[in-house]
N, C-alpha and C positions, 0 to 999 in steps of 0.2 A: 553957957553953951559957947562952942567954938564960933567966932565970928565968920569963919570961912565956910562952915558947914551950910549955912542957908544958901548962899551964892552957888555952892557947888551942887547942891541938891536941885536947885532951880535949873542949873545948866543941864543936868542929866534929865530932868523932866522935860525941859524944852526940846533936847534931842529925841526923846520918846515921841513927843507930840508930832515932830517933823517926820519921824520914821513911820508912824502910823498913817501919815497923808501920802507916803511914798508908794511906789508900785511893788515894793517888796512884800512877799506874802508873810503873814504871821509866823509860819513855821520857819521860813528862812530868816526872818529877823531874830527869832530866839536861837537858832543855830548860831548866827553871827555873834549874839551877846554872850552866849555860852563859850564860844571859842575865844573871844576877847577876854572873858573872865579867866579861862585857862591860861592864856598867855600872861596875864597880869598876876596870876597866882592868888586870886582872891577866893578863898574857900567860901565865905558867905555868899559871894556873887554866883559861884558855880552852883551851889545848892539851890539858890533862888531861881536862877535861869533854867536848871535842869527840871525843877518842879514845874515851872511855867511852860516849858517845852512839852513835857508829858501831858499837861493839862490840855494843851491845844492839839494833841494828836501827833507829835513828832515821834517816829519809831525809836523805841528804846535802843535798837541796835545802832541807829544813826548817832544817838547821843553817846553811846559807848565807844564808837569808832571816831569820834569827832577829833581827837587828838592825833589821829593818823589818817585824816581825811584824804590825803593826797594818794594814798594807797588803797583806799577802800572804793569798791565799785558801787556803793550805795547812794553816792551823791551825783546829782545832775550836773551838767555843765554850768548851769545858772548858779547852783549852789557852790560849786568849785570856784567860780569866778568871785562870788560874794565872799567867800572865806579866804581866798587869796588876797582880795582887796582889804578885808579886815586885818589880816596879818600885817600887810604892808603899813597901813595907817597906825596900827597899834605899836608896831616896832619902828616907828619913824625916827626915833633917836639914833637908831643903827644906820648902817649904810644902806640907802634905799636905791634900788635899781630903777632907773628912769623907765625902762621898758615895761616893767611890772605895772605902772600907772595905767597903761593901756587896757588892762583887764577890766577896768570900770565900765568900758564901752559894752562889755558883754552883759551887763546888767540891765540895759535898756530892754523893754519888752518887745 
């Protein structure tokens, strides 16, 4: 077995445990995970998170429009803030605009 796989999976599990304790609703957590999977181009992850999103009641239309969430009216302001934040932190290796970090304040209940 790859010696990095164990620590990597533990890190993902630890993130999930933390997210479940957060104020983010399960539907919003799955939308964020699905969007990050799209950005990372992980086919397995997209299938996995799409299935989980449908299982917990995320509207299929929201799932289909996720790649174009900025133009779709289906998403709430809270969802838009979370999706924008997810894109910033996922694309962190690129040029990050400092002002976009302020969107995380919108996530507080």
